[in-house]
N, C-alpha and C positions, 0 to 999 in steps of 0.2 A: 701365605704365596711369593709377599716380598722378598723374604730371608731365605725362603728357596729362591728365587730366581739372583737375588743377590749372591748366594752360594755359588751358584752357577756358574755367574759369572769370573767371580773370585777363582776358578779352578785357573791352573796354569795352561789348560788342556784351550780354553777359551782364548785366552792370551797371546796363548803362542797361533792360534788359529786366525786371529785378527791381525796379527802381526805381519803374514804369510798373505795374507789378504793384498795388505796395505805394499809387500815387497813384489807379490805378483803384479798387481796394478803397474806399481814404475816397470817392471819389467815390460809387460807388455806396450807402453808406449817405447819402448827400448827396440824391440822386436820390430815394432809400427815404422819407427824410424829406420831400422836398418834393412827392411823387405822394401820399403817406398823410397829412400834416397838413396838405397846403396846398391842391395839385389837386381833388384826390377829393371832400374837404367841398365847395368853388365846385361838382363836378358835381352834387353828391347836392342840393346847393339847386336847381340847374335839374329834376332826376328825382325832385321831392315829398321829398328826403331819406331817398334809397335809399343802405344801404351798403354799394357793391358788394364787400366783401373779405368779406362775411357772405352774398351770394346764390350759394348753389349747388341743387342737382337728387339729391335724396334716395333712393337706387337702393334701399335695404331696405326703405322698406314703412315704417319711424316716424313717429311727429310729432318736431323736433327743433324748438327758438325760433330757436336761433344753429348756424352752421357749428361750433363751437368744442363745444357738445354732444353735437353729430351723431358728430364723432371722439373723442370721450372715450366714447362710445357704441360706436365701432368700425364704426357705418352707413359706409356703400360711398356715398359723394358723388361729384357732378361738381362743382367748387368753381369753377364760370367766371367768380364771382367776383374771383375772387385772378388768374385770367387775364386779365382787363380789366386790373386793378391791374398786371400784370408787363405787359402791353403798353405800358400807356402809359409805365412804366421806361422801356421799351427805346425809344418812338419818344422820350423827352427825349433819352436816352444817342445813340443815332442822329443827333438833330438836330445837337446838342456837338458833336459828333467831324465832324458834315456840315461843320459854321463850322472848327470848327478846323484841318480839312483846309485847308481853304480861304482862310482866311487865311495857311497857311504855302507854300501855292502862288503867294496873293499876292505874298507875300515876297520867294520863288524867285524869281519870274517880272521883279521888279521888279529882282530883280540879276542877274540874265540878260538883261537890255533890249538886244534887237538893233539899238539907235542906237547905245546905248552900245562895242557890243565890235567893231561892221562898222569892219575895217583898211582906209579909203581906200588903192585899188592907184596904185602910182607912175605918175607921168607914160611914164617911158620905158617899163615895162612894157607898156601900154595901147600906145606906138606899135610895138614886137617886134611883140606881134600882129596890129596891121591891116598890117604888112610879112609874115609869115608868111600871112593871111588871101587877099592880094593876090597874095602867089608858089601860093599850092595853086590859086590862080583861076586863073590863067597857064596854069600847067601842065594845064587840065585839056583 
């Protein structure tokens, strides 16, 4: 069982997956900063300075100025502002992945261009096919 596990880990796909996970985690940190520090403040300007990360519905009936205060008091809250931030994060990541896959597919398509890989049928083969077709037509 140990050898089987060792062989599994030694495969290139597992190592590629590990590298992808590490890069993905770093990318998530960058996107979080992009959304929280750049995009949401700009959106806040157009929404009269509303801080989405602090928007919530208090279900417990108490009055709290911020989401942090409500959470520290143990109040039940629906944090729809954090959901909006998470949605923006998702859309940015999905957009980047879309363009990445689109770029990779364009490179693959260029590498597999049918005009470059088409083999011209030799003339003698074409003549033999014509003879075959004529013989088949005459025998009918």
